[in-house]
C-alpha positions as CSV (number, residue, x, y, z in Angstrom):
1,X,-4.9,18.9,-19.8
2,X,-4.8,15.5,-19.2
3,X,-6.4,15.2,-15.4
4,X,-4.9,11.3,-13.3
5,X,-7.7,8.9,-12.6
6,X,-5.7,8.2,-9.6
7,X,-5.3,10.3,-6.9
8,X,-2.3,11.5,-5.6
9,X,0.0,10.3,-2.9
10,X,0.1,12.1,-0.1
11,X,1.6,10.8,2.8
12,X,5.5,8.9,3.2
13,X,6.6,5.6,4.0
14,X,8.8,5.9,7.4
15,X,12.1,3.1,6.8
16,X,10.8,0.5,9.2
17,X,8.1,0.3,6.7
18,X,10.4,-0.9,3.8
19,X,12.2,-3.1,5.1
20,X,8.8,-5.2,6.2
21,X,7.8,-4.1,2.1
22,X,10.4,-5.6,1.0
23,X,10.4,-8.3,3.4
24,X,6.8,-9.3,2.3
25,X,8.1,-8.9,-1.1
26,X,10.8,-11.7,-0.4
27,X,9.0,-13.9,1.1
28,X,5.5,-13.8,-1.9
29,X,8.1,-14.2,-4.8
30,X,9.6,-17.2,-2.8
31,X,8.7,-20.5,-4.9
32,X,7.0,-18.0,-7.7
33,X,7.1,-17.1,-11.8
34,X,5.0,-14.3,-11.1
35,X,6.9,-12.1,-9.0
36,X,5.3,-9.7,-7.1
37,X,6.1,-5.8,-9.2
38,X,4.4,-3.4,-8.1
39,X,2.9,-2.1,-4.0
40,X,-0.2,-1.7,-3.9
41,X,-1.3,1.0,-0.8
42,X,-4.8,0.5,0.6
43,X,-7.2,1.7,3.6
44,X,-9.5,-1.5,4.8
45,X,-12.2,-3.0,6.9
46,X,-11.4,-6.9,8.1
47,X,-14.4,-8.1,10.6
48,X,-14.3,-11.2,12.7
49,X,-16.8,-13.5,13.0
50,X,-17.2,-12.9,16.2
51,X,-18.6,-9.0,15.2
52,X,-14.9,-7.2,16.0
53,X,-13.9,-5.8,13.1
54,X,-11.4,-2.4,12.9
55,X,-9.8,-0.6,10.2
56,X,-6.4,-0.5,9.0
57,X,-3.3,0.0,6.2
58,X,-3.6,-2.4,3.5
59,X,-0.1,-3.1,1.7
60,X,0.3,-5.7,-0.9
61,X,1.8,-6.4,-5.0
62,X,0.7,-6.8,-8.3
63,X,2.2,-8.9,-9.5
64,X,4.2,-8.8,-12.8
65,X,1.1,-10.0,-15.3
66,X,-1.2,-7.5,-13.7
67,X,0.8,-3.9,-14.6
68,X,-0.7,-3.7,-17.7
69,X,-4.4,-3.1,-16.0
70,X,-2.7,-0.8,-13.6
71,X,-0.1,1.1,-15.5
72,X,-1.8,3.8,-15.3
73,X,-2.3,4.5,-11.4
74,X,1.9,4.0,-11.3
75,X,3.0,6.7,-8.5
76,X,6.2,6.9,-7.5
77,X,7.4,7.7,-3.7
78,X,10.4,6.8,-2.3
79,X,11.9,5.6,-5.6
80,X,9.3,3.3,-5.6
81,X,6.5,2.5,-7.6
82,X,3.0,2.7,-6.0
83,X,-1.2,1.9,-6.1
84,X,-2.0,4.3,-3.8
85,X,-5.7,2.0,-4.3
86,X,-7.9,4.4,-1.9
87,X,-11.0,6.7,-2.7
88,X,-12.3,10.1,-2.5
89,X,-14.3,9.4,1.1
90,X,-10.5,7.6,2.7
91,X,-7.9,10.2,1.0
92,X,-7.9,12.4,4.0
93,X,-6.7,9.6,6.1
94,X,-3.3,9.0,5.0
95,X,-3.7,13.5,4.2
96,X,0.1,13.9,5.5
97,X,1.1,11.4,7.4
98,X,3.9,8.0,7.2
99,X,3.5,5.1,7.3
100,X,5.0,3.1,10.4
101,X,5.7,-0.3,10.9
102,X,6.2,-2.6,14.0
103,X,5.9,-5.9,15.4
104,X,3.2,-6.1,17.9
105,X,1.0,-3.6,15.9
106,X,2.1,-4.3,12.3
107,X,1.1,-1.7,9.9
108,X,-0.1,1.6,11.0
109,X,-0.8,5.9,10.2
110,X,1.3,8.2,12.2
111,X,1.9,11.9,12.4
112,X,4.5,12.5,10.0
């Protein structure tokens, strides 16, 4: 029996969030040869110079040239390839949540 070297996806993604993810992908890919390949979802902390900070959902992409590095961590959600780049201590933040997107708030977790 093999064990996964990643934590399984434990959340869903709203239609609005998918639309924004695709808009980001299109923007990223414009004028680039090394296209966005696999969606990455994580949790991050932003800290400003004035000391203000907040935690939030992070959306990014692995490029086509990087696929070989992350191939064993790719999972599927709603027909899309995703790397859920999270540590065990943050895993429960996503449990049974939905990633939503609103212009004013960006990407965020909400009860499903």
